[in-house]
C-alpha positions as CSV (number, residue, x, y, z in Angstrom):
1,M,25.6,14.9,-2.9
2,S,27.8,12.0,-3.6
3,K,29.5,10.8,-6.6
4,E,27.4,7.9,-7.7
5,K,26.9,7.1,-11.3
6,F,23.4,7.4,-12.7
7,P,21.8,8.5,-16.1
8,M,22.3,11.7,-17.1
9,T,18.9,13.0,-18.5
10,P,18.0,16.7,-19.0
11,A,16.3,16.9,-15.6
12,I,19.7,15.8,-14.0
13,R,21.6,18.3,-16.0
14,V,19.5,21.5,-14.8
15,L,19.7,20.2,-11.4
16,L,23.8,20.1,-11.3
17,K,23.8,23.1,-13.9
18,N,22.1,25.3,-10.7
19,N,23.7,23.3,-7.9
20,C,20.6,21.7,-6.1
21,A,20.9,18.8,-3.8
22,F,19.4,15.6,-4.9
23,S,20.0,12.0,-4.4
24,S,19.5,9.3,-6.8
25,H,17.0,6.2,-6.3
26,L,17.8,3.6,-9.3
27,Y,16.7,0.2,-9.4
28,P,16.9,-2.4,-12.2
29,Y,14.6,-2.4,-15.2
30,E,11.8,-5.2,-15.3
31,E,10.0,-5.1,-19.1
32,H,6.5,-4.2,-18.0
33,G,7.3,-4.0,-14.7
34,G,5.4,-0.5,-13.8
35,T,4.7,1.1,-10.6
36,A,4.5,-1.5,-9.0
37,H,8.2,-2.9,-9.9
38,S,9.4,0.7,-9.1
39,A,7.4,0.7,-5.4
40,H,8.6,-2.7,-4.4
41,C,12.0,-2.0,-5.6
42,L,12.2,1.3,-3.7
43,G,10.6,0.1,-0.3
44,V,7.4,2.2,-0.7
45,D,3.7,1.9,-1.3
46,E,2.6,2.1,-5.0
47,Y,0.5,5.4,-4.1
48,A,3.4,7.0,-3.8
49,V,5.2,6.2,-6.9
50,I,4.1,8.7,-9.3
51,K,3.7,7.9,-12.9
52,T,3.9,10.7,-16.1
53,L,1.2,9.7,-18.7
54,I,1.5,11.8,-22.2
55,M,-1.6,11.7,-24.1
56,E,-3.4,13.5,-26.9
57,D,-6.6,14.6,-27.6
58,E,-8.5,14.1,-30.9
59,H,-6.8,17.9,-32.4
60,R,-3.3,16.3,-31.5
61,Q,-3.6,18.7,-28.5
62,S,-1.1,17.0,-26.0
63,L,-1.3,17.0,-22.4
64,I,0.3,15.3,-19.3
65,V,-1.4,13.4,-16.8
66,L,0.3,13.0,-13.4
67,M,-1.2,9.9,-11.4
68,H,-0.2,8.2,-8.1
69,G,1.1,4.6,-9.3
70,N,-1.8,2.5,-8.3
71,R,-4.6,4.7,-10.1
72,K,-5.6,3.9,-13.6
73,V,-7.2,6.8,-15.8
74,S,-10.1,6.8,-17.5
75,T,-9.4,8.4,-21.2
76,K,-13.4,8.4,-21.6
77,E,-14.0,10.2,-18.1
78,L,-11.0,12.3,-19.1
79,A,-12.3,13.6,-22.7
80,R,-15.7,14.1,-20.9
81,R,-14.5,16.2,-18.4
82,L,-12.4,18.3,-20.7
83,G,-15.1,18.3,-23.2
84,V,-13.3,16.9,-26.3
85,K,-14.3,13.8,-28.4
86,A,-11.3,11.4,-27.6
87,I,-8.3,11.0,-25.8
88,S,-5.4,8.9,-26.6
């Protein structure tokens, strides 16, 4: 691992603490750029970018959805499959 500068996130702290090898892939932030922007900057297909979506049901129960960058989540379909009224 090189001595490059990168944001110090909780995940990076865990990697460093446990001597895990990793490499950062930084790109410039773009307002509303989404996964299309990150995929373009990293030179990968948008499908290869995984986005993390934090949602909750009507009981305020949290859930995390990992989704390919070029896909959308239907909250109505997700709610139906989970047997809840609504997801937001």
